[in-house]
N, CA, C and O atoms as a DFTB+ gen file, in Angstrom:
392 C
 N C O
     1  1     -68.838     -11.621     -41.574
     2  2     -68.241     -11.798     -40.266
     3  2     -68.293     -10.497     -39.464
     4  3     -68.512     -10.508     -38.253
     5  1     -68.090      -9.378     -40.158
     6  2     -68.089      -8.094     -39.465
     7  2     -69.439      -7.820     -38.797
     8  3     -69.485      -7.296     -37.684
     9  1     -70.539      -8.174     -39.475
    10  2     -71.861      -7.942     -38.884
    11  2     -72.087      -8.850     -37.689
    12  3     -72.753      -8.453     -36.733
    13  1     -71.541     -10.073     -37.723
    14  2     -71.659     -10.970     -36.575
    15  2     -70.942     -10.372     -35.376
    16  3     -71.463     -10.383     -34.261
    17  1     -69.732      -9.845     -35.614
    18  2     -68.981      -9.254     -34.508
    19  2     -69.667      -8.011     -33.969
    20  3     -69.632      -7.749     -32.767
    21  1     -70.290      -7.245     -34.854
    22  2     -71.042      -6.080     -34.388
    23  2     -72.184      -6.515     -33.478
    24  3     -72.456      -5.876     -32.461
    25  1     -72.852      -7.608     -33.848
    26  2     -73.934      -8.124     -33.002
    27  2     -73.398      -8.606     -31.661
    28  3     -74.053      -8.443     -30.631
    29  1     -72.212      -9.196     -31.674
    30  2     -71.606      -9.661     -30.424
    31  2     -71.374      -8.479     -29.499
    32  3     -71.723      -8.530     -28.319
    33  1     -70.783      -7.414     -30.030
    34  2     -70.520      -6.231     -29.202
    35  2     -71.820      -5.640     -28.676
    36  3     -71.902      -5.239     -27.515
    37  1     -72.836      -5.587     -29.533
    38  2     -74.119      -5.041     -29.111
    39  2     -74.744      -5.905     -28.024
    40  3     -75.250      -5.388     -27.027
    41  1     -74.709      -7.215     -28.216
    42  2     -75.290      -8.120     -27.219
    43  2     -74.570      -7.997     -25.888
    44  3     -75.204      -8.008     -24.834
    45  1     -73.258      -7.879     -25.930
    46  2     -72.491      -7.751     -24.692
    47  2     -72.794      -6.422     -23.999
    48  3     -72.824      -6.344     -22.770
    49  1     -73.016      -5.384     -24.798
    50  2     -73.267      -4.069     -24.214
    51  2     -74.631      -3.963     -23.548
    52  3     -74.773      -3.253     -22.553
    53  1     -75.634      -4.653     -24.074
    54  2     -76.983      -4.507     -23.531
    55  2     -77.398      -5.632     -22.592
    56  3     -78.429      -5.534     -21.925
    57  1     -76.606      -6.696     -22.533
    58  2     -76.978      -7.831     -21.676
    59  2     -76.791      -7.457     -20.215
    60  3     -75.716      -7.016     -19.809
    61  1     -77.825      -7.632     -19.444
    62  2     -77.740      -7.386     -18.012
    63  2     -78.310      -8.595     -17.280
    64  3     -79.399      -9.069     -17.603
    65  1     -77.575      -9.086     -16.302
    66  2     -78.081     -10.253     -15.580
    67  2     -79.288      -9.893     -14.713
    68  3     -79.426      -8.762     -14.246
    69  1     -80.139     -10.867     -14.514
    70  2     -81.280     -10.670     -13.626
    71  2     -80.779     -10.582     -12.193
    72  3     -79.878     -11.328     -11.810
    73  1     -81.341      -9.693     -11.401
    74  2     -80.896      -9.585     -10.016
    75  2     -81.185     -10.869      -9.248
    76  3     -82.226     -11.499      -9.435
    77  1     -80.263     -11.241      -8.395
    78  2     -80.441     -12.453      -7.587
    79  2     -80.235     -12.093      -6.125
    80  3     -79.384     -11.271      -5.783
    81  1     -81.009     -12.708      -5.293
    82  2     -80.812     -12.483      -3.870
    83  2     -79.585     -13.262      -3.432
    84  3     -79.153     -14.185      -4.123
    85  1     -79.025     -12.900      -2.298
    86  2     -77.838     -13.577      -1.792
    87  2     -78.097     -15.067      -1.599
    88  3     -77.193     -15.879      -1.793
    89  1     -79.300     -15.428      -1.227
    90  2     -79.638     -16.832      -1.002
    91  2     -79.656     -17.622      -2.317
    92  3     -79.399     -18.826      -2.319
    93  1     -79.961     -16.946      -3.439
    94  2     -80.020     -17.613      -4.735
    95  2     -78.665     -17.716      -5.428
    96  3     -78.507     -18.483      -6.378
    97  1     -77.697     -16.952      -4.959
    98  2     -76.410     -16.857      -5.625
    99  2     -75.489     -18.000      -5.205
   100  3     -75.139     -18.126      -4.031
   101  1     -75.103     -18.828      -6.172
   102  2     -74.158     -19.911      -5.915
   103  2     -72.829     -19.565      -6.570
   104  3     -72.802     -19.055      -7.690
   105  1     -71.751     -19.833      -5.894
   106  2     -70.423     -19.520      -6.403
   107  2     -69.638     -20.811      -6.559
   108  3     -69.608     -21.649      -5.659
   109  1     -69.004     -20.958      -7.715
   110  2     -68.155     -22.104      -7.973
   111  2     -66.783     -21.557      -8.338
   112  3     -66.612     -20.977      -9.410
   113  1     -65.806     -21.736      -7.458
   114  2     -64.462     -21.219      -7.674
   115  2     -63.625     -22.276      -8.390
   116  3     -63.285     -23.306      -7.808
   117  1     -63.295     -22.016      -9.650
   118  2     -62.495     -22.935     -10.450
   119  2     -61.027     -22.516     -10.523
   120  3     -60.249     -23.112     -11.268
   121  1     -60.649     -21.506      -9.763
   122  2     -59.291     -20.980      -9.879
   123  2     -58.217     -22.002      -9.538
   124  3     -57.110     -21.924     -10.072
   125  1     -58.510     -22.945      -8.673
   126  2     -57.524     -23.956      -8.319
   127  2     -57.552     -25.184      -9.210
   128  3     -56.681     -26.046      -9.095
   129  1     -58.529     -25.282     -10.092
   130  2     -58.671     -26.440     -10.973
   131  2     -57.906     -26.171     -12.270
   132  3     -58.502     -25.822     -13.289
   133  1     -56.574     -26.336     -12.222
   134  2     -55.740     -25.930     -13.355
   135  2     -55.969     -26.770     -14.605
   136  3     -55.580     -26.350     -15.695
   137  1     -56.579     -27.926     -14.486
   138  2     -56.899     -28.716     -15.672
   139  2     -57.944     -28.027     -16.553
   140  3     -58.083     -28.360     -17.730
   141  1     -58.674     -27.072     -15.985
   142  2     -59.675     -26.323     -16.747
   143  2     -59.118     -25.016     -17.304
   144  3     -59.803     -24.349     -18.080
   145  1     -57.917     -24.638     -16.939
   146  2     -57.341     -23.369     -17.386
   147  2     -56.850     -23.483     -18.824
   148  3     -56.241     -24.481     -19.208
   149  1     -57.122     -22.455     -19.605
   150  2     -56.621     -22.345     -20.966
   151  2     -56.051     -20.941     -21.118
   152  3     -56.742     -19.957     -20.853
   153  1     -54.802     -20.845     -21.542
   154  2     -54.171     -19.546     -21.738
   155  2     -54.321     -19.160     -23.197
   156  3     -53.865     -19.874     -24.089
   157  1     -54.960     -18.032     -23.431
   158  2     -55.152     -17.538     -24.800
   159  2     -53.969     -16.657     -25.186
   160  3     -53.429     -16.786     -26.284
   161  1     -53.569     -15.769     -24.292
   162  2     -52.467     -14.845     -24.560
   163  2     -51.761     -14.580     -23.234
   164  3     -52.272     -13.856     -22.380
   165  1     -50.605     -15.164     -23.077
   166  2     -49.874     -15.017     -21.823
   167  2     -49.183     -13.661     -21.770
   168  3     -48.526     -13.245     -22.725
   169  1     -49.339     -12.993     -20.661
   170  2     -48.662     -11.718     -20.474
   171  2     -47.204     -11.931     -20.100
   172  3     -46.753     -13.058     -19.900
   173  1     -46.488     -10.834     -20.011
   174  2     -45.085     -10.857     -19.588
   175  2     -44.917      -9.794     -18.518
   176  3     -45.877      -9.106     -18.171
   177  1     -43.718      -9.654     -17.995
   178  2     -43.478      -8.585     -17.014
   179  2     -43.655      -7.216     -17.658
   180  3     -44.004      -6.251     -16.978
   181  1     -43.417      -7.123     -18.969
   182  2     -43.533      -5.847     -19.680
   183  2     -44.931      -5.597     -20.243
   184  3     -45.325      -4.446     -20.432
   185  1     -45.678      -6.661     -20.509
   186  2     -46.994      -6.516     -21.148
   187  2     -48.053      -7.234     -20.338
   188  3     -48.045      -8.459     -20.212
   189  1     -48.960      -6.451     -19.794
   190  2     -50.097      -7.009     -19.053
   191  2     -51.237      -7.227     -20.036
   192  3     -51.638      -6.305     -20.747
   193  1     -51.754      -8.443     -20.073
   194  2     -52.942      -8.747     -20.874
   195  2     -54.003      -9.261     -19.911
   196  3     -53.859     -10.333     -19.323
   197  1     -55.062      -8.488     -19.760
   198  2     -56.040      -8.890     -18.767
   199  2     -57.399      -8.277     -18.994
   200  3     -57.693      -7.744     -20.063
   201  1     -58.221      -8.363     -17.969
   202  2     -59.603      -7.877     -17.976
   203  2     -60.380      -8.460     -19.154
   204  3     -60.963      -7.708     -19.936
   205  1     -60.399      -9.792     -19.295
   206  2     -61.123     -10.382     -20.426
   207  2     -62.631     -10.242     -20.286
   208  3     -63.185     -10.286     -19.187
   209  1     -63.260     -10.078     -21.408
   210  2     -64.709     -10.114     -21.502
   211  2     -65.048     -11.228     -22.466
   212  3     -64.477     -11.306     -23.554
   213  1     -65.973     -12.094     -22.081
   214  2     -66.325     -13.223     -22.936
   215  2     -67.811     -13.209     -23.248
   216  3     -68.622     -12.648     -22.511
   217  1     -68.138     -13.841     -24.358
   218  2     -69.535     -13.978     -24.762
   219  2     -69.734     -15.390     -25.296
   220  3     -69.092     -15.789     -26.267
   221  1     -70.626     -16.146     -24.657
   222  2     -70.996     -17.481     -25.115
   223  2     -72.205     -17.344     -26.024
   224  3     -73.231     -16.791     -25.628
   225  1     -72.080     -17.847     -27.240
   226  2     -73.160     -17.743     -28.215
   227  2     -74.251     -18.777     -27.890
   228  3     -74.005     -19.723     -27.142
   229  1     -75.442     -18.596     -28.445
   230  2     -76.562     -19.493     -28.136
   231  2     -76.321     -20.967     -28.450
   232  3     -77.007     -21.826     -27.897
   233  1     -75.360     -21.283     -29.327
   234  2     -75.095     -22.690     -29.631
   235  2     -74.411     -23.419     -28.474
   236  3     -74.277     -24.643     -28.501
   237  1     -73.980     -22.670     -27.463
   238  2     -73.354     -23.267     -26.285
   239  2     -71.926     -23.719     -26.498
   240  3     -71.330     -24.303     -25.593
   241  1     -71.357     -23.469     -27.667
   242  2     -69.993     -23.900     -27.977
   243  2     -69.091     -22.762     -28.435
   244  3     -67.894     -22.759     -28.150
   245  1     -69.667     -21.794     -29.144
   246  2     -68.877     -20.696     -29.678
   247  2     -68.718     -19.623     -28.602
   248  3     -69.698     -19.141     -28.035
   249  1     -67.469     -19.261     -28.335
   250  2     -67.164     -18.247     -27.332
   251  2     -66.247     -17.211     -27.977
   252  3     -65.306     -17.565     -28.687
   253  1     -66.521     -15.938     -27.729
   254  2     -65.643     -14.861     -28.157
   255  2     -65.044     -14.232     -26.903
   256  3     -65.716     -14.118     -25.878
   257  1     -63.781     -13.827     -26.988
   258  2     -63.113     -13.167     -25.869
   259  2     -62.352     -11.958     -26.396
   260  3     -61.708     -12.022     -27.443
   261  1     -62.433     -10.870     -25.667
   262  2     -61.654      -9.669     -25.961
   263  2     -61.034      -9.226     -24.652
   264  3     -61.649      -9.378     -23.596
   265  1     -59.809      -8.673     -24.698
   266  2     -59.125      -8.269     -23.469
   267  2     -58.278      -7.034     -23.714
   268  3     -58.117      -6.584     -24.849
   269  1     -57.740      -6.495     -22.631
   270  2     -56.965      -5.263     -22.680
   271  2     -55.480      -5.548     -22.816
   272  3     -54.972      -6.570     -22.355
   273  1     -54.799      -4.609     -23.466
   274  2     -53.344      -4.574     -23.453
   275  2     -52.967      -3.478     -22.482
   276  3     -53.306      -2.315     -22.701
   277  1     -52.278      -3.823     -21.422
   278  2     -51.987      -2.862     -20.378
   279  2     -53.149      -2.800     -19.410
   280  3     -54.295      -3.039     -19.791
   281  1     -52.861      -2.483     -18.167
   282  2     -53.900      -2.447     -17.144
   283  2     -54.844      -1.283     -17.431
   284  3     -54.459      -0.116     -17.356
   285  1     -56.081      -1.627     -17.760
   286  2     -57.073      -0.597     -18.062
   287  2     -56.878       0.029     -19.427
   288  3     -57.486       1.055     -19.732
   289  1     -56.037      -0.575     -20.253
   290  2     -55.793      -0.051     -21.591
   291  2     -56.938      -0.361     -22.530
   292  3     -57.984      -0.869     -22.128
   293  1     -56.711      -0.042     -23.790
   294  2     -57.768      -0.261     -24.780
   295  2     -57.949      -1.756     -25.047
   296  3     -57.007      -2.544     -24.955
   297  1     -59.172      -2.116     -25.376
   298  2     -59.449      -3.498     -25.775
   299  2     -58.984      -3.651     -27.213
   300  3     -59.140      -2.738     -28.024
   301  1     -58.434      -4.765     -27.516
   302  2     -57.935      -4.936     -28.871
   303  2     -57.862      -6.381     -29.289
   304  3     -58.503      -6.772     -30.264
   305  1     -57.091      -7.192     -28.572
   306  2     -56.980      -8.584     -28.987
   307  2     -58.322      -9.296     -28.858
   308  3     -59.064      -9.084     -27.899
   309  1     -58.621     -10.148     -29.845
   310  2     -59.875     -10.886     -29.866
   311  2     -59.575     -12.327     -30.258
   312  3     -58.739     -12.583     -31.125
   313  1     -60.264     -13.264     -29.615
   314  2     -60.109     -14.678     -29.954
   315  2     -61.476     -15.332     -30.004
   316  3     -62.443     -14.863     -29.404
   317  1     -61.523     -16.436     -30.744
   318  2     -62.769     -17.198     -30.904
   319  2     -62.491     -18.665     -30.588
   320  3     -61.461     -19.218     -30.972
   321  1     -63.429     -19.274     -29.884
   322  2     -63.375     -20.701     -29.612
   323  2     -64.639     -21.334     -30.168
   324  3     -65.740     -20.818     -29.977
   325  1     -64.475     -22.445     -30.851
   326  2     -65.632     -23.163     -31.392
   327  2     -65.937     -24.424     -30.599
   328  3     -66.832     -25.189     -30.959
   329  1     -65.187     -24.644     -29.511
   330  2     -65.369     -25.869     -28.721
   331  2     -65.561     -25.573     -27.231
   332  3     -65.085     -26.306     -26.365
   333  1     -66.266     -24.488     -26.965
   334  2     -66.597     -24.156     -25.581
   335  2     -65.435     -23.640     -24.766
   336  3     -65.505     -23.649     -23.537
   337  1     -64.360     -23.187     -25.407
   338  2     -63.238     -22.596     -24.693
   339  2     -62.039     -23.507     -24.510
   340  3     -61.071     -23.125     -23.853
   341  1     -62.085     -24.697     -25.074
   342  2     -60.941     -25.609     -24.938
   343  2     -59.772     -25.203     -25.826
   344  3     -58.616     -25.359     -25.435
   345  1     -60.061     -24.683     -27.018
   346  2     -59.018     -24.188     -27.918
   347  2     -59.477     -22.851     -28.490
   348  3     -60.673     -22.573     -28.577
   349  1     -58.506     -22.029     -28.879
   350  2     -58.801     -20.665     -29.298
   351  2     -58.043     -20.310     -30.559
   352  3     -56.948     -20.815     -30.808
   353  1     -58.647     -19.422     -31.362
   354  2     -58.014     -18.867     -32.550
   355  2     -58.081     -17.351     -32.442
   356  3     -59.152     -16.788     -32.219
   357  1     -56.946     -16.694     -32.600
   358  2     -56.945     -15.233     -32.587
   359  2     -57.566     -14.724     -33.878
   360  3     -57.265     -15.225     -34.961
   361  1     -58.431     -13.727     -33.758
   362  2     -59.099     -13.154     -34.922
   363  2     -58.915     -11.634     -34.949
   364  3     -59.786     -10.907     -35.428
   365  1     -57.789     -11.167     -34.439
   366  2     -57.511      -9.728     -34.385
   367  2     -57.638      -9.058     -35.752
   368  3     -58.125      -7.932     -35.852
   369  1     -57.198      -9.752     -36.802
   370  2     -57.174      -9.165     -38.140
   371  2     -58.578      -8.898     -38.685
   372  3     -58.724      -8.168     -39.665
   373  1     -59.594      -9.467     -38.078
   374  2     -60.967      -9.231     -38.528
   375  2     -61.588      -7.981     -37.909
   376  3     -62.675      -7.560     -38.303
   377  1     -60.904      -7.399     -36.953
   378  2     -61.420      -6.217     -36.263
   379  2     -61.019      -4.940     -37.023
   380  3     -59.964      -4.898     -37.655
   381  1     -61.848      -3.923     -36.958
   382  2     -61.481      -2.643     -37.574
   383  2     -60.254      -2.064     -36.865
   384  3     -60.070      -2.281     -35.667
   385  1     -59.424      -1.337     -37.593
   386  2     -58.187      -0.789     -37.019
   387  2     -58.452       0.128     -35.838
   388  3     -57.678       0.146     -34.881
   389  1     -59.528       0.883     -35.897
   390  2     -59.822       1.810     -34.798
   391  2     -60.346       1.073     -33.618
   392  3     -60.650       1.684     -32.594
């Protein structure tokens, strides 16, 4: 599992989207479609959890997400979805302590 996660981090670090002209760029705003929202880790007034980074694996169903604790803080919490993001399992314990 550790080698898979290392590959995920590497893929996320080197993946760069192809440049698109403004005419080619389509935007779909799902922010108001709350039926599609899934909360993995809800923040509180004392703890901000944000700036998620996600990676969809080639199978089209497995998604990994990592996010920050505190605004601009270190990345730490990690979750995995095997159903395209509908449900999530925290996998923090699989990450190295550092």
